[in-house]
N, C-alpha and C positions, 0 to 999 in steps of 0.2 A: 662607445668605442668598443664593447663588446660585439655590436651587430656588425661593425667594420672589422673586427679580426676574424668573424665567422665569414664574412661576404670574401674575403681576402684567401680562403682557403680553396687549395688545387682542385681540378676535375680529380685528381688521383686521391686526394685526402678525402673528398667526397663519396668516392666510390668506396674507399676502405671502410668509410662509416657504416654506408649501406651494407655492404657485404657483413660486417661484424654482426650488425641485426638481423640481418638473415640468418647467420649461424646460430644466434641465440634464439630465433624462433624456432629453430630447427633442434634445438635442446642440444646444443652441442656441448660437449663438457666443458667446466671452468677452467681447466687446464688447458685445453684447446685453443679455447677464445682468448687467456692471457697471453699465451704463446702467440698465436696469430695476429693479435691487437701491438703486441711488441715488435714482431718483423715487420708488419706491414707498414707501422707509424716510421719505421727506417726506411722504409721502401720510399714513402712519400717524401719524406725529407731529403732522400738523395735526389730523386727526380725532378723536384720542386714543381714549378709552373709548366714544365714539359707537358705537352698535348698526349695524349695515347700513340697517334700516328708518331710521333716524335720518339717512341721509344722502343729499341730494338735489342735483341739479344746482347749486343757489345754494351749498351747500356745497363742492363742488367747483372752481366759480367763484372762491371764497373762496381755496382753495389756491393758483390759478393766479395771483392777485393778491398772495398771499403771494411767489410765487416771482418776481414782478416787483421786488416790494420789496427782493428779496434782490440785485436787479441782474440776473438772467437776461434773455437776451435771447428773441425769440419763438421763434427755433429750438429753443432747451433748453426754454420752454415747452411748445411744441408737441408735442415729444418727450415730455413729462411725461404731458401729455393723453392721446398715444398708449398710454402704459404702463397709467395708469389704465384706459382702454377695454378693452384687452387681459385685464387683472385680472377686470373684471366679466364680460367674455366667456366666462372659464373660471370664473368663480364660477354663471354662469347654467347654464353645461354641469353643473355640481356640485349643481344644485338650490338653491345658497345663496341667489340670489336671483331675482327674476322680473323685473326691470326695470333697464336700464342708464341710470344718471343722466347719466353721461359721454358719453352719445350725445347728450343734448339741450344739451351745450357746444359752442359754436362754436369750431375751431380756428383760432390766431390765425393773421392774413393774413401771408404770409412774402412778402419781396419777391424778385422771380424773377431771381436773379443769373445771367445768361448766362455760361458759360465763354468765355475769352477764345481768339477763333479765330485762328490763324495767317494772315497774308494771303496771297495769289494769289503773290506775289513771293516771300514766305519759303517755302512750300511747293515751288516753284520750285528756289529754291536747294539744298533737300534733294534734290531729284530730279533735279535736271539735274548734270551728273560723276557722279564715281565714289561707293561706299559709302565712310564712314571706316574708319580702320584697326579702330575697336572692333568692327566687324560680322565676326562670325566665320564666317559662309556668308553672302556678298555677294550671291550670286544670289537666294538665297531671301528674305534679306531687303529687296532691292529691290522683290521682286514684293510683300511682306508691304505696304510702303507704297503700292504702285502699287494695289491691292487695296483697301485700307482708303481711299485718298482716291480713288480713280479710278472705284470703284463703290459706295462709301458703306455698305458691310456692317458687320455686327457683328464683333467680334473672335471672339465663338461661331459665329457664320456661317461665316466665313474659315477656322478650322480644321476645320469640317465638310466641307469642300469635297473631292471625289473627283475626281481626274485626269480620268474618263469625264463630270465634270459641266461641263467648260468645252467648247462647242461653237465651237470656234475658226471653223468656216465661218460661222457666224451670228453672230459676235461677242457671245455672250451666254455668262452662267455660270446653272446651276442652283443657286437657292440655297435652303437648308432654314433658315427662320426660326424666329419663336416660336410654339409651338403646330403644331409640324410642318407649318406652312403653307409650301407651295413657290411660287418667284416666278421669274422669270426677268429678269436685271439685266444690262445692255448695259455693255461696254468698249470701250476704245480701242486705238488703236496703241501707246500706252504699256504698258499691261498685256499686249498679243499679244506685242511685243518681250520684256517680262520674262519671260513664260512660255516663249516660244521659248529663250531663254538658260537658264532654270532646269531644264526637262526633263529634258537629257542629262546635268545634272550631278547632279541628283538620281539619276536611273537607274543613274551609275558609283557612287553611294555604296551604294543597294541592292544591287548586283551584289558590289561590294566586300564589302559586310556580309552577303552571302548572306540578305538579306531581301526579302519580298515584301509590298507593300501598295498599297491604291490610293489612300490618302490622298494629296493633293496637296503639301500642306506637312511635310517631314521635319526632324528634327534630325541633326547629324552621326553618329548610332549609327544612324540608319536608322528611328527611331521617330516617331512623331505628335507632333504641337505641341501644346501647353496653351495655354490661355486667359493664364495667368500667365506662361509664359516668350514670350510674343509681346508683354504688355505691358511686360515687363523691356527686352527688345530694341528695342521701338519707341522708348522712352524713352530708352534709351541712345544711341542714333544721333541722336536728335534732338536732344539736347544736344551731341552731338559738332557737329553740323550748325549750331549756334548758336539752336535752339530752347528755349523755357521748359521748365525740369524738370517743369513739370505738364503736358506731352504724353502721351498716352497714346493706346491705339486709338480710344477713342470721340471723341477730340477731330478726329482725321482725318476721321471718319464725318460729325462736325459740320462740319467743315469743307468737304467735299464739297456738303452742302445749303447751306449758306451762299453759297458762290461759285457754284454753279448759280444761287441767286434772284439772286444780284448780276449776273449775265451774263443775267438775262431769261427764265430757264426758267420753266415752268408751274408753279404750286406743285401742281397734282395729279399731275402727271409726276415731279416730287419725292418726292411721296407714295407713289408705285406702286414706285419705286426703292428708298426706303428701308424700304418693309415695312410702314409704318404703316397700320392698321385705319382710325383716323380723320383726317381732315383736320385738325382741331383740334390733334392731336399735332405735325404737321408745321409748323403755325404758332407753335408754342411752340418748336421746335426749332431752324428755320432762321430766325433773327431777320431783320427788313428793314433792311438798314443804312441810314443817311441816305444815302450814295452812290446805291443803288439807289431810293431814294424821288424823289430830286432827278433822277437820269436818267428816271424814269418821267413825273415831274410836266413836265419840260422837254419831253418827247416829244410827251406828250398832251394837255395843258393849253391850249386856246386861246388863253389871256390870257398865257401862257407864252411864245408863239412872236414 
């Protein structure tokens, strides 16, 4: 009976099985594998014994409609469509199909949910005063907060900073961003003070552990920091200071851009500091608050005066 059931599996189901095995061999994450398996099994069930030649963009639209009927939201349906597109790209590489009908199906428009950004007052409450008791390395942890919020850099960029990248005489830091692109980011007095407090403590740890490294941020053993450990520390301190448990390093980068915009900074200057290639990315990233819009209106429109 088992062999008969296996024999009855459709060409689509067999291809899905092979595709998932390939993804597993390429060390795809467990989360990705589970999501793809769920979505593609539903797709295979929808098309049944239909051949690849018999599947067109209308078939795939019908599949998405079925998902909506099952109560799935737009995000889940968009994920399923992405899984089908990935399957077809692989099939094309294998020479099984010549065209990708999923490419003709529009992705469901998702509502752009902007993350809740801490207010300027909330950020000041975190950075003013001492670090909480949960901060195992207070001098370093304060510097991490000041760099993420004060310079708007990414977590990955911050852990890659070397001591000699900080040009204290010019008040700028050399940042290596995505695609190994370099940019200089300015910093203020708060970052300068945090660096001055941290460096002697850092040197003391390296001397005690008999280690030598050019990396700016180190742990208590003298090794470099990982983005994961930074995220864990930022969240722990943020919660201890009364912020949301959803705060992570990128939240502070977003707060940097948002608060700069609210205080009247030029959007292109923010783009440069954030290291965005396109202004449109900055426009999505730093949402215009109603407070800022009203201030600009009151200040500039002749009929508002």
